[in-house]
N, C-alpha and C positions, 0 to 999 in steps of 0.2 A: 413520202408524206401522204396521209389519207385524208381526202376531203369528203365531207358529207354531200350526198347528191340524191337524186330521186331513185337511183338504183339500189343504194344501200340504206336509205331512209324511206320506209314504206308508209308510215302513218304515225299519228299521235292520237291517243285515246284517253278519255277520262273515265275512271272507275270510282265508284263510291261504295261505302258499306253503311248499312242502316241497322239500327238497333233491333227493329222488328222484322223488316223485310229482307235483310241480308244484302249481299253484293248486287250492284246494278251497273250495267254497261251504259253509261250516260250518253256519250257522243264520241265520234271519231272523225278524223279528216285525213286524207280525202275520203269521200263517201264510198268509193269502190276501191278496196284494197285487194290486190290480186293475190291469189294463192300461189306460193312459190314452191317449185318442185325441188326434190332432193338433188344432191350433187350428181347422181347417176342419170339425171335427165328424165326420170319417170315421174309422172304427176301423182298427186295424192287423190284418192277417192275418199268418200265420206267415211268409210270404215277405217282407212289408214289414219285419218285425222282423229277419229274417235278413239282409236287405240292409243295414240300419243297422249290425249287428254286423260285417258284412264290410267296410264302409267304415272302421270303427274299427280293425279288426285288420289290414286289408290282406292277409288270408290266409284260406283256407277255414275255415269254422267247423266245430267238432266236431259231427257229426250223430248221434252215438249217443243214442238215446232222445230225439231232437228231431223235432218235426213237420216233414214235408216241405212244399215250397211249394204243392203241390196234390195232390189225390188222396185215397186212402183213409186215409193216415196224418196228415191234417190234424187239428189240435186241434179237438175238438167245441166249437161256440160255446156250448152249454148245459151244458158240463162244470162241476160244482160244485167242482172242485179238491180233492176229498177222497178219492174212490175212485181206484184204479188202473184204467187203461184198456189193453186189448189190441186192437191194430189187426188188420185183415184180413191184413196181411203178417206178423203174429206179434210185432211189436215191442211193448214195454211202455212205457206213458207213466205216469211217476210224478209225483204232484201236486207234491211239493216240489222237483222238478227244473226247475220253471218259475216264475220270479218276475217279476211285472209283465208277463207275456207274453213274457219273454226266457228263453232256455235258461240255466239256472243255471251250467252248466259254462263257457259263453261269457262270462257275466258275471264269473265268477271270474277268467278270463283277462285281461279288460280292466280289472278292478279290482285288479290286482296291479302297481302301478307300480314303476319302477326305483328303485334305491337313492338316486338323486338327489332323490327326493321324500321321503326320510326326514325325518320330523318337520316337514313343511311342508304347506301347503294343497294337496290334490289335488282337482281339480274336473273332472268329466267330464260332457259333455252327451250324453244319448240322447233327443234331441228327442221330446217336450217334457220328459222327465224330466231331472233334474240330480242327479248323485251327488257328494257332498262328503265328504272324509275327511282323516285325518291319519296316513298310513301309518307303521308302526313296523317297522324292519328289525333283524335280529340284529346285534350288534356285529361289528366287523371280524374279531375272532378266532373268530367262529362260535359263541360260547357266550353264552347268555342270562344265566347266572349269572356275575357278574363279581366279581373280588376287591374287598374292601371299600374299600381305599384308592383303587383305580382308579375305582370307581363313585361315590365319595362326593359329588363335586361335581355329577355328573349327577343322582344320586338326590335331591339336596336340592331341586332345582326340581320334580321329579315328586312328591315327598312333599307339597309345598305344595298340590297339587290334590287330594290324597286324605289329608290329614293331620288333626291334631286341631284345626285352625282351625274346622271345621264339625262340628256335632253330628250324632248318628245318628238323631235323631227331632225332631219339631217342638217338643218341650219338654224334650228330654233334655240330658244333659251332653256336653261335648266328648269326642270319641273319639280315643284314641291309635292311630296306625297301628302295626301290629306291626313292631318293629325287629329281631326275631330273624331271622337268616339261616337259610335252610333247611339242615339237616344232610343232607349227601349220604351215603346209605348206602354202606357199603363194597362191597356186592355190586352196586351200580349199574354198568352198563356205560358205556364211554366214549361210546357212541352216545346213551345216555339223558342223560348229562351234557351232551353237545353239543346234543342235540335236533335232529330233522330239520326243524323249522319254521324257516324263514329270514325270515319276515315275517308280520305280521298287520295287518289293516286293518278297523276298525269304520267301516262306510260308512252314510251317511245319504242315503236316497233321497227326493228332493223333487219336487214338482210346482208350482213357483211361477208366478205370473203375471209377465208381462214387466216390470211396474212395481215388483215387490217383490223381484226377484232379488237385487240387491246388498245391500239392507238385511237381507233374510232370511238370506242366506248369511253375511254378516258377523256377525250376531248369533248364529246357530247355531254357527258355527265357533269363535268366541271363547269362548263360555260353555259349550258342550256338546261339540262334536266333539273339540276339542283336549284338553279336560280328561278326557273319557271314555277316549280312547286313552292318555293319560298315566297314568291310574289303572290301566288294563290293563297297560301297560308295567311299572309298578311291581310289580304282582302277578306278572307273568311273570318278571322278573329276580330276584325274591326267593323264588319257590316253583315256577316253571314252570307256573303256574296256567293260562294260556291254552292252552298246548300239551296239557296233560293233559285239560282239559275238552273241547278240540276233538276229541281222539282218541276220547273217550267218545261224543260227539255223532255223529261220523261213523260209528263202529261201530254205534250204535243205528239210524242211518238205513239203513246197508247191510243190517242184519238185517231191518228193517221192509220194505225193498224186496223181499227174498226171501219174506217172509211176507205180502206184499200188505196190509200194515197201513194202515188209514185214517190220513190225515194228522192229523186231529183227535185221534185216540188217541195217535199218536206224539208230537205236540207237547205234549200234556198230560203224558206220561211224561217227556219231556226237561225241561220246565219244573219238574217236581217233583224231578228228580234232579240237575239242573245249576244251580248258583248263577250261572254265567256266562250261561246262557240266560235265567234269571230276571232277571238284571240288565238284559239287553237289553229284555226285556218292560217292566221298570220304567222304563227310559229312554224308551221310546216312549210308554207310557201317560201318564207325567207330563209330558213335554215337549209332546206334542200337546194337552194340556189346560192348558198354562201352569201346571203345578204343579212342585213340587220332587221330583226323583228321589233318594230315599235308598236307595243300593245296599247289598247285603249279599253280599260275596264271601267264600266259605268256602275260603280258601287253606290250604295246608299250614303256612304260617308264622303262621296265625291269621286271625281274621275281619277283613276290611277293609271299612270303611263310608264310602266317599266319597259326597258329595252333589253333585248337579248341578242347575242351574236357569238359565233366562234371566230375569234380574231384570225384574220387571214394575213399571211406574211406579205409585206410590201417590198421585200428584198430577198435575195438569195446570196449565199457566200460562194457558191460553186455552180457551174453549169449543170442544169438538170439533165436527167436521162431522156432518151428519145421518147420513152413511154410516158413521160411527165409533160406532155405538150401543153397542159393547162397552166403550166408555170412559165411558159414563154412570154416574154415581154416584161417580166418583173425586173426591178432594178437589181443589178449585179454589183455587189460590194462586200468588202470585209470590214467596213467601217464600224458595223455593229457586232459582227460575229467574233471579233478579236477582243472585245472589251472584257476585261477581268472584273471580278467582283470588287477588288480594291479600287480599280479605276472608276467604277460606277459610284462607289461611295465617296469618291474624292469631291469635296465641295466645289461647285461651279463647273465641273467637267462637262456635263451635258449642256449646260447653258452656253458655254463658250464654243463648243464644238459642233453644235447642230443649229440648223435654221429650218424654217417651215416652208415647204413647197406645196402650194394649193393644187389640188387635182382638178379643180374647175376654174372657170374664169372668175377673176376677182370681182368684176362688176356684177356678175350673176349672183355670187354669194352675198355681196353687200345688199343687193336689191331684195333678196329673200329675208335677210336680217331686218332691213328697214320696214318690211311689211308687217313685222311683229310690233304691236304698240307698246310692249313692255319696255320700260326705261332701262332695264338691265342690258338690253341688246345694244345700247349706244356704245358701251365700252368694247363690246365684241366687234362692232363695226370699226372702231379705232384700231383694234388689234389687227384686223384684216388689212386695213390701209397701211399700217406701219410695218407689218411683217413682210419682208422680202426674202426671196431665196438666197440673197447675197448678204443677209444680216443674221448674225447669230441671235439666239434668244437673249443673251447678255447685252448685246448691242441694242436690241429693241427696247429693253427695259431702261437703258440709259437715256431714252428720249424724254424721261420724266413725265410722260403722259400715262403710262401704265406701270404698275409695280412688277417686279420680277415674279411675284406670286401670281398676279393676274396673267402674265405672259405664259407661265407654265400651265395654269388652269385652262386657258383658252386653247393653247396648243394641244393639250390632252383632249379637249372637247372635239376639235376638228379631226385629230388623228383617230379618235374612237369612232367617229362617224364616217371614217374613210374619205373625208373631204380633203385630207392633206397627209403628207408624210414628212418625217424628219430626215434631213440630209445635211452633210457638211456644207457650209455656205459656199455658194458658187463664187469663183474668182477668176479674173482674166489671166492671172499668172499660173493657174493650175492647168494640168494637162487632161484633156478629155478625148476619149476614143469611142468608136462605134462599139456598142455592147455586144459581146458574143452571144448574149441571150435575147437579142432583139427579135421581135416577131415579124418576120418579113412578109407574112400573109397580110399584114395591115399596111404595107407600103403604098399601095394604090390609093386607098382612102386617106391615109395620112398625108400623102403628097398633095392631094386636093386641099385638105385643111391647111397645110403649110403655106401653099400658094395664096390662099385666101387671107390668112393672118399676116403673112410677110410677103407682100406682092413684089417688093424690090429685091428680095433675097434670092440667091441661086436656088434652082429647083432642089427639092429634098434629096433625090438620089445623088445629084452632083455634090451637094454639101457633105453628105455622108461619105462620099468617095474621097473628098479632101481630108476629112477626119481620119480616114483609114490609112492614109499615107504615114510617113515617119512621124511619130508622136512629137508634138511641140506645144508650148503654152498656147492656150486658147486665144490670147491677144493677137497672135500672129495671123489669125484668120480674119481679123477685123480690118477693113480697108483703111481706117484711121482711128485715132483716139476718140473722135467725136461719135463714131459708130459703136463704141463699146456698150453703152446702155442697151441699144437695140439688139446687139449680138448676144448680150447676156440674157435678154428676154427670149431670144431664140433658143439659147442653151437651156433655159428653164423648161421650155416647151418640149425639147428633145428628151430631157430627163424625165419629165412627166409621162411621156409616151414610151419610155423604156428604150429609146434608140441609142443613148450614149451612157457612158459611165466614166467615172474619174479614174485615171491611171495614177496610182499613188506610189511613193517611194518608201521602202522599208530598209532598215540598216541594222547590221551587227558590227561590233567592234572586232577588227582583225589585228592580231598581235604578230608583228613580223619577227623573224629569227633574231634580228639585232636586239630587239627589246627582250625577247625570251632569254638571250644570252646575258644581257646586262642584269636582269633581275636575278638570274641564277648565280651570277658572279657575286652580286651584292649579298645574297643570302648566304653563300658559302663563306664569304669574308666575315660576315657577322657571326656565323657558327664558330669559326676559328678563333675569333676574338673572344667569344664567350668561353671556349675551352681554355684559352690562355689565362683568362681571368680566374677560372676555377682552379687551375693548376697553381697559380700564384697564391691563391687563398689557402690551398691545401698545404703548400710549402711553409707558409707563415705559421700555420697551426702546428706543423711538425716541429718547427724551431722552438716554439713556446713549450711544447710537451714532447721531448725526444723519445720517451719511453711510453709505449702504448699501455693504457691501463689494463688491458687484458693480459699483459705479459709481466706485470710487476711481481717480483718474487714474493713480497709480503702478502699480496693478495692471493698468490698461488699457493702459499704455504710451503715453498721450497727454496733452496739456495740456487745460486746461479749455476752450480754444477749439476743440479738435479737431485741432490741428496736432501731428504726431508730435514727441515730445520728442527732443532731441539725444542722440546716443549718448554714453555715459560712457566709451567706449574709443576710442583712436585708433591709427593704424598706428605701428609701430616707427619711430623716427626723428623723429616729431612733425610733420613737414611735409607728410605725404601726406594723401590723402583719409581720412575716417573709415572704420574697419573696419565691415563689414556686421554688423548686430545679430543676424541669424539665418543659419543655413546653409541651403543648398538642401533638405536633408533634414528640416529642423525642421517642427513642426506649424504649421497655418495661423495667421495673425494673430488676436489676441483681438478681442472685440467693441469696437466704437468707443464713444466717450463718448456719441455721439448715440443709439446703440441703447440704451445704459443709461439715458439720460434718458427715452427713450420708454417703456421698461419700467417705470421708476419712476412715470412719469405714469399709465400704465395701472393699476398697483397702487393708486395714490392714488385713481383714479376708482372702482375696485372697492370700496375701503375707504369712500369717501364714499357710494357707493350703499348699501352695507350699513349704514352709519351712519344714512342717511335712512330705510331700511326698518325698522331697529330702532327708530328714533324714532317712526315711524308706528305700529309695532306697540305700542310703549309707550303712545302717545297713545290708540290704540284700546282697549287694555287698561284704561287709566285711565278711559275713558268707560263701560266695562262696569259693569253693576250688580254690586256686591259680593255674593257669596253669603251667604244668611242661612239658618241651620238652623231649620226650623219644627218644631212638635210633631208634625205629621202630613204628611210629605213627599208622601204619596199624594194629598193634597187641595190641594197647592200649585199654583195655576193662574196664577201671576204672568206678566205679559206677556213677560218675558225668557226664559221657559221654553217658549214656543210653538215648535212645530217639533221639539221633542225627544220621542222616544217611549221608554217604559220599556224597560230592557234586562234580559234574563233570563240569569242565570249557570247554566249547565247542570250544572256540577259544582264546587261551592264549594271542595271540598278540593283541587282541582287548579288553582285560580285563580292566575294570574300577571299581571304587568304592570298594566294599567289595572284589570282586574277585582279584583286584590288591593287596589288603592287604594279601589275601591268598598266592599269589605268593611270596610276600616279606617274609612272615612267613616261607614258604618252603625254600627260599634262606638262611635264618638265620640258618636253621637246617643243611645245607650242610657244613660240617666242613672244607673240602679242599677248599682253595681259588680258585684253578684252576676249580674245579667243580662248585663253586658258580658263577664264571664269565661265565662259559659255560651255566649255567642255564639261565642267562639273555639273552644270545645270542640264545639259542636253543628254547626258549619259542615260538618264531615266527613259529616254525614248528609243534607245538603241537595243531593241529586243526582237526585231523582226516582225512585230505585231502593231506597233504604233506608227502610223503614217507620218513621215517627216513634214508633210504639208499641214499637219495639225499643230505643230510647235508654235507657229505664229499666233494662232487662235488661243492656245492654252496659256502662253506666256505674255500675251498682249504686246507682241512685237510686230514690227513691219516685216512683211514677207521678204522683201529684198534684203533686209538686214539679216534675217535668219538664213537665207540661202548663201549669203556671203560668208557667214560664219561656218556653215556646213561645208562650203567649198574649201575653207582653210583647214578643216578637219578631214578632208576626203582621203588623205593618205592612210588614215587609220579606220576607215569605214568600208565594209563590204555591203553594197547596196543591191537590192532587187526591186523590180517594179511589177505590180499587178493591181487589179481592181480592189 
């Protein structure tokens, strides 16, 4: 799995295009973007960079304020990219006019794609750098501000990426996007209405390894690049925000160029005065550290607060490789990985099978929520108070304080902001073990936190040692039943820190030779009965029609001896020769009686052979040992079962044909009606992917009752245990 970090994510830059002045490199962050060397370890000099740009542009590069290929105007290798430099030829080298070793003006040119790239993935390689963006062009009429009716459909999609679906802080309330359209002042000129900006492009400059290019680009583009540009598009169309801010930034840079202002000073001023520049800084800082970027765009139409993030996994289905040390400490489980699409679409499945585990202290989160005066936070506070890691979302909704819709909405809110994760509800009857993916580097610090939070509990290393012994239900670690609430609170802390995971039980249906033999015996008897019935039907038909229509002499036009029958017609006048029975153009003569007799004899031989075979099969079947259902089929080693090996049904809920008969045969052996009924219900969970611990949640049954029923079925289940 590829994560975005400061090694492969170098910078974010804003490029605009103007109708009169052409492309402009508006701003980039961080201020100093290092020039990355090629894979062979050799650095680029100015001539190398210029050659690459020339290859991309297929035209001479703009050389104003750009270092020459060699000589006195070459960029100093020890330049700190903060001070302005004046060369011997008198030219001025401005620090912000070079980004990653490239001339900014040339970068602006090649990062201004044609309209055909409007709202699509634009990817440009400047080996080894990779630029990824989602260019936004002015509408066809040349105006960013569009009539409400015309823009309604297009805005709807853009609002989703910067709308009130996401909150403005990690614990705050949902935020409404300003819906007010910007009032155009009467004294605004047509030029300002139209705006000279024809395109803007928020570009992400990457330095990926060859093995992570696709995964990194796909993840960044879907979750960050596309959504950030859409949020900027929304702000531009509703208030001209991007153009106004860009003009201010470009003016500040021009002035700073004349005043020879240090880049560090200029960037500090721009970040303080421009919320657009500050949003770019927030995007880079958050995304490069795998955090959430909560932007704050101060537009003329109001404050816009979109949020961006690349969702990080909060669980793993398998132990990571040694090289993936950054995934140590994540929750290890297959509770999510094994969910099929059919399961996810099943009504109520997620609500019944998952609970919310807060990643911060409950009191701390409630205090942050209560600090917000908005009345909508009241219900969120109730949600935090009601939601316990031992209660499913379905159970929380049954409190009648919040609807199931509110529970889902608030759970999504906290999970999105990484303040909580969804886990199977914790229960004292379930089995928990030390996670093979725990991060032992945190043991010393976590031991101190554990002792502070649970002063009367055993030391953390000792408690983990007990869990590492023979797995058993968690309730056995509690000194008494009165201690269970406290110990479940301790368990929630251990889950939150990634120290433990649940050991679950998975099952397949195993069909023992006794049942295989019985079903095969029954199917053979049914086939013999069907053959006997067909034979009786055929015999009855022959009795009703003893002569086959195909061998009837009249239809064959011959006597029984094979001599042609005399014609029934004679020539006119009565004394002449018989008239011919057929004309020269008539069809060929029909089969002779001899041929019919031969065919009949062949059919009789076939029937006789089939009869003998059926009789032999019936005799063989009669000699077979009749199946007998024993109390324990798994122990039946009768001689007639030798050579049969047990059969495993990999997915009982999809069983058809012979496997369906196996399941029915097993059901007949279950003496208790209650167990027999449960067998029909529980078979859907016997696929090796559904944890048996989830049956009680899904079917709303007592765990003890479920395990008693499963114990009664144990003869026919092959179980395995893992996280």
